[in-house]
C-alpha positions in Angstrom: 68.1 -147.7 306.7 66.8 -144.3 308.0 69.0 -142.2 310.1 67.3 -139.3 312.1 69.9 -136.8 312.7 70.2 -133.0 311.9 73.5 -133.9 310.3 72.9 -134.7 306.6 76.1 -137.0 306.4 74.9 -139.4 309.1 72.6 -141.3 306.7 74.0 -144.0 304.7 75.0 -143.1 301.2 74.4 -145.4 298.3 76.7 -145.2 295.1 74.2 -146.6 292.8 71.9 -143.4 293.5 72.1 -140.5 291.1 73.2 -137.3 292.6 70.5 -134.8 293.8 69.3 -132.2 291.2 71.3 -129.5 293.1 74.5 -131.4 292.7 74.3 -132.2 289.0 76.6 -130.6 286.4 76.7 -130.5 282.7 79.8 -132.7 282.0 79.5 -133.4 278.2 79.2 -131.5 275.0 76.3 -133.3 274.0 74.3 -132.2 277.2 75.2 -128.5 276.6 74.1 -129.1 272.8 70.7 -130.6 274.3 70.1 -127.6 276.2 71.0 -125.2 273.4 68.2 -126.8 271.4 65.9 -126.5 274.2 66.7 -123.0 274.8 66.3 -122.5 271.0 62.9 -123.9 270.9 62.0 -121.9 273.8 63.0 -118.8 272.0 60.7 -119.7 268.9 58.0 -120.7 271.2 57.9 -117.3 273.4 58.7 -114.9 270.8 55.5 -113.0 271.8 57.0 -112.3 275.3 59.2 -109.1 274.9 62.7 -109.9 275.7 62.4 -113.6 276.5 62.4 -115.0 273.2 65.3 -112.9 272.3 67.2 -113.8 275.6 66.6 -117.6 275.0 67.9 -117.3 271.4 70.9 -115.6 272.7 71.3 -118.3 275.2 70.8 -121.1 272.7 73.6 -119.6 270.4 76.0 -119.0 273.0 75.6 -122.3 274.8 75.8 -124.2 271.1 79.1 -122.2 270.4 80.4 -123.0 273.9 79.5 -126.7 273.6 81.4 -126.8 270.2 84.6 -125.0 271.3 85.1 -125.2 274.9 87.9 -127.2 276.2 86.4 -127.7 279.6 83.8 -130.1 278.5 84.4 -133.7 278.2 83.1 -136.2 275.6 83.4 -135.9 271.6 81.5 -133.0 270.0 78.0 -133.2 269.3 76.9 -134.1 265.7 76.8 -131.0 263.2 73.0 -131.5 262.7 72.5 -131.0 266.5 74.6 -128.2 266.8 73.0 -126.6 263.4 69.6 -127.2 265.0 70.7 -125.4 268.2 72.2 -122.5 266.5 69.3 -122.4 263.6 66.6 -122.2 266.3 68.0 -119.7 268.5 68.8 -117.4 265.5 65.1 -117.9 264.1 63.9 -117.0 267.7 66.1 -113.9 267.8 64.9 -112.8 264.6 61.0 -113.6 265.2 61.3 -112.2 268.8 63.0 -108.7 267.1 60.2 -108.9 264.5 57.5 -109.1 267.0 58.9 -106.1 268.9 59.2 -103.9 266.0 55.7 -104.9 264.9 54.5 -103.7 268.4 56.3 -100.5 268.5 
């Protein structure tokens, strides 16, 4: 049922619907590790963009370490291979990005 109202709370809420994208929060260690792997891959792919590859690599390493050591996240720790992949791709992205900056200068 659709309700026409300026008040967003006036509509019926269905408990089966997932939360909107702006209300979603990272809750598990595995989710943070997946994001770390994504940022690590982004750092390798974008090494040529000055600073972007290095920043994405730093984010990948920091978030992988946060996922492994944070008491705030729920769930079991991610597999060691996933954490190693996230840290490894982040470090490779940082090294390649710094190498490209040094080559350009």
